[in-house]
C-alpha positions, 0 to 999 in steps of 0.5 A: 500500499501507499499514499501521496499527499498534495500531488501537483498534476498541473500548473493550477491542479493539485490532488490533496490525497492519493491512496493505493492498496494491492492485495493478492490471494489464491482467487486473484489480485485486487487493486484499491485506489482512492483520490481525495480533494478536501473542501479547501482545494481551489480546483474541485472538491471530491472523493473518488474510488476505483477498485479492480479485481483480477483473476485468471479468466475474469475481471471487474472494475468499479468507479465511484465518485461524490462531490463536496455535497455528497452527491453521487456523480459516477457509479459504474462497474465493468465486468469482463469474462474470457471464455472459449468462444471469445470475450464478454464484457457487461456493465453493472449495477442495474441502476448506475450513475453517470454524470450525476444522473441515475440510469436504467441499464438493460439487464441483458446488456453486454459486448461479445467479441467472438474468436473471429473478431466480430463484435455483438453489442446490446447496451442501453442506458436511459435516464431514470425519472423525467430525464431524457439522457441516453447512451447506447451501443448496438450491433445489427446481427441480422445483416451479412456484413462482417460488422455493423455497430452503432453508438449513440448519445442523446441529451448529455449535459457536458457540464455534469460530465465535467463535474463528475470527471475532475480536472476536465476543462470547463465545457458546457452544452448538450451533446448529441452524437451518433457513430456507425461502423459497418464493414461489408467488404468495405469498412465505412465509418460515419459520425454525426454530432452536435453540441447545443449552446456549447461553452468553453471556460465561460465563453459561448460557442454557440451551436456546433455540429460535426459531420464526417465519414470515412470509406475506402474506394472501390480499389481498396487501396485508396481511401476517402475522408470527408468532414464538415464543421458548422456553427449555428447552422452556418459552415465553418470548416470542410475537409475532403481528402483521398489517400493511399494506404499502402504507401501512406500517400496523400493523393489530394486534400482540400481544407476550406475555411468558409468563415471561422469565427475567431470568437471561438477561441476566446476561452482558450487563452490562459492567464488573462482574458483575450477577446477576438472578433472577425473571421479567418477564411481561406483554402489549403491544398495538401499532397505528399506523405500523410505524416509530412504533407505539403500545404499550399494555399492562402489564408486571410482575416476579415474584419479581425481584431484582438482586444486585451482588456487588462491593457486596454490593447486593441489590435486590428489585423491586416485583411490581405492574403497570407500565401502558403507555398510548400509549407511556408507562410509568406508575409508581404507588408503585412500590417497590424494596427493598434491605438495609433495611425502607424502600423506594425509591419511584417515581411518575410517567411515562417517555414514548417517544412518539417512538422517534427521540428519547430517552425523557422521564422525569417521575418523583418519587423518594422514599426515607427511611432507605434503606439501599442497601448493608450491607457492611463496608469491604474493601481490595480 
């Protein structure tokens, strides 16, 4: 057994207590882990336990979590069994708790994987009472396909998920998602997800939707991928690509940034509040190896500004096109304006020829009488 106190897991994240105990006898091995954050913890106060039991052909794991008010945020078990005809995995108890919601679990639930690798699934979780959250994994066993699986989530409150899984970022919104996997001579993968009234670190994201799919072409050697991100029913980014699997060669790819609102990034700047407005637009084509693609295209900002309230700093970004040629960004008299009339001018290149290395900048930066901040001194 062992313990750890005041474990620093990040810049602002501290785990007050970590307890661990292991035991073994003729029946198998047992592992007991407890995570505790007391009421004085600035991040999140909770108590969570993960207990695991292992034997020769069987295993069980149980997760239980309570918040500072004693509410159960998670109570879910996983039971795995290895048999002659394959593997069987089931969930318990009959009324588990997921994201502070008591769920009803179908008694015949389980996932079976036979010796040939085919997956048979029948898991249905529905919120008890008047709630409408549901999670399901099902297989269509009547078709002749090698595999036909579907996974769905409906009306899952992400704020409750964050509260039940400590140290996650502050994500809000209601998630609906469906994923289907079908293998009938050719493997197909489709995803359709939506986050309603989404937010990140308190900043509104709006209604986001992601749709995408993967499918091999008729030659089986080439594969196609397509995806589209929308916000409030308007297209933001779309992707279409075709690649060859054996040589890992990207035959063609086009990323179109229709109108990416910069305000989506307002919650991602750590330390102090920074507000972005305007949009990013452009197109990028990619060819070459999958792990080292060659990018060509152009990007530009439309009516884009950056505001830092702490310094009363306003920056206006140039709307001229930034050309991308063979992974090199080219700036030509690119101007950034602040409080004054004179710009901060950028000329030169930023090269990302090798994605494994840091980008290399060769820039000339020029400013004359550049008024960056126009703000009276404040004590606070």
